[in-house]
Structures are given as C-alpha cells and as structure tokens.
C-alpha positions as CSV (number, residue, x, y, z in Angstrom):
1,M,6.3,-58.5,28.3
2,A,6.7,-54.8,27.7
3,G,8.2,-55.4,24.2
4,D,5.0,-57.3,23.0
5,E,2.7,-54.3,23.6
6,R,1.6,-52.4,20.4
7,P,0.7,-48.8,20.5
8,P,-2.9,-48.0,19.8
9,A,-3.8,-47.7,16.1
10,F,-4.2,-44.5,14.4
11,D,-7.8,-45.2,13.6
12,D,-8.5,-44.9,17.3
13,F,-6.7,-41.5,17.5
14,D,-8.5,-40.3,14.4
15,A,-11.9,-41.2,15.8
16,R,-11.1,-39.4,19.2
17,L,-9.8,-36.4,17.3
18,A,-12.9,-36.2,15.1
19,K,-15.1,-36.4,18.2
20,L,-13.3,-33.5,19.8
21,R,-13.5,-31.4,16.6
22,R,-17.3,-31.6,16.2
23,P,-18.9,-28.2,16.7
24,E,-21.7,-29.5,18.9
25,T,-19.1,-30.8,21.5
26,A,-17.2,-27.4,21.5
27,P,-18.0,-25.2,24.4
28,E,-19.6,-22.0,23.4
29,R,-18.3,-18.7,24.7
30,A,-20.7,-16.0,25.7
31,G,-19.6,-13.5,23.2
32,D,-19.4,-15.8,20.2
33,R,-23.0,-15.4,19.2
34,E,-22.8,-11.7,18.9
35,A,-21.4,-10.4,15.5
36,R,-20.3,-6.9,16.6
37,P,-16.9,-5.1,16.4
38,R,-14.7,-5.7,19.4
39,W,-11.8,-3.6,20.9
40,G,-9.5,-6.1,19.2
41,D,-10.8,-5.3,15.9
42,G,-10.2,-1.6,16.1
43,L,-6.7,-2.3,17.6
44,Q,-5.9,-4.5,14.6
45,V,-6.9,-1.7,12.1
46,G,-4.5,0.7,13.9
47,I,-1.8,-1.8,14.0
48,E,-2.2,-2.5,10.3
49,L,-1.8,1.2,9.5
50,V,1.1,1.8,11.8
51,A,3.0,-1.3,10.8
52,G,2.6,-0.6,7.0
53,L,3.8,3.0,7.6
54,A,6.8,1.9,9.8
55,G,7.8,-0.9,7.4
56,G,7.9,1.6,4.5
57,L,9.8,4.1,6.4
58,L,12.3,1.6,7.6
59,L,12.8,0.2,4.2
60,G,13.2,3.6,2.6
61,W,15.6,4.7,5.2
62,A,17.7,1.5,4.9
63,L,17.9,1.8,1.1
64,D,18.7,5.4,1.3
65,S,21.7,4.7,3.7
66,W,22.8,1.8,1.5
67,L,22.6,3.5,-1.8
68,G,23.6,7.0,-0.5
69,T,20.6,8.7,-2.0
70,A,19.0,11.7,-0.4
71,P,15.6,11.2,1.4
72,V,14.1,10.2,-1.9
73,L,13.6,6.5,-1.1
74,L,12.5,7.5,2.4
75,V,9.7,9.5,0.9
76,V,8.9,6.7,-1.5
77,G,8.9,4.2,1.4
78,F,6.6,6.5,3.3
79,V,4.1,6.7,0.5
80,L,4.1,3.0,-0.3
81,G,4.0,2.1,3.4
82,A,1.1,4.3,4.0
83,A,-0.7,2.8,0.9
84,A,0.0,-0.7,2.1
85,G,-1.2,0.1,5.7
86,M,-4.4,1.5,4.4
87,L,-5.0,-1.4,2.0
88,N,-4.4,-3.8,4.9
89,A,-6.8,-1.9,7.1
90,W,-9.4,-1.7,4.4
91,R,-9.2,-5.5,3.9
92,W,-9.5,-6.1,7.7
93,M,-12.6,-3.8,7.7
94,R,-14.2,-5.8,4.8
95,R,-13.8,-9.0,6.6
96,L,-15.3,-7.4,9.7
97,E,-18.2,-6.1,7.7
98,A,-18.8,-9.6,6.2
99,R,-18.7,-11.1,9.7
100,M,-21.3,-8.6,11.0
101,R,-23.5,-9.0,7.9
102,D,-23.5,-12.8,8.0
103,G,-23.9,-12.7,11.9
104,G,-21.3,-15.4,12.2
105,P,-19.1,-15.9,15.2
106,G,-15.9,-16.3,12.9
107,R,-13.0,-14.0,13.5
108,G,-12.2,-11.2,11.1
109,G,-8.8,-12.7,10.1
110,A,-8.8,-15.5,7.6
C-alpha cells in the first residue's frame, strides 16, 4: 500500500548533500584560478561610494523636511554618507587585495 511506504532517512540525504558539497566534485570555472580584479570589483567600489552618498543625502533631506531645519542636516548627511561610502569602498578594496595576495579564487565579499 501507498501508506506503508516510508520516506528516505535524513542520513541518506545528508550523505548525498555532503558528496555534492565536496570541492573535488565541484566543476571549476576557467577564471576561478586567476586572482585578479574583475569588472565587477570596480563596479562594486563605485556602487559603494554612490550608495553611501545617496543614502546620507536622502536621510539628511528627509530629516530636514521633517524637523523643518534648513539644509543643515542635508549637509551633515552628505558628509556622513560620503564618509560611509568611502569606508565601505576601502573595506571592499582591502578584501580584494587579500584575495589577490593569497591567490585564492574566493570572492571579495564575505
């Protein structure tokens, strides 16, 4: 009967999953061995800068509108957003530098 069948045990699933996760069974891509900057890395740095700046400006503008202050908070938001964007870009570049130094195929983000 159909009701007497039991689903496979989780041990079987765990064994199959572990087999698939082994690095020697994972197919290698051609560019993974090379530890060099890619277009995406440069794009990510630019996105970090722009996102930090836009976030700071947007937050400063919203607080200025809500509190009725002049462009004071907009300027503060600009400065803080620019600083946050540069800090994020610097962190990304440090990870990229570590990846290049180690020669590993790992992505810069972690």
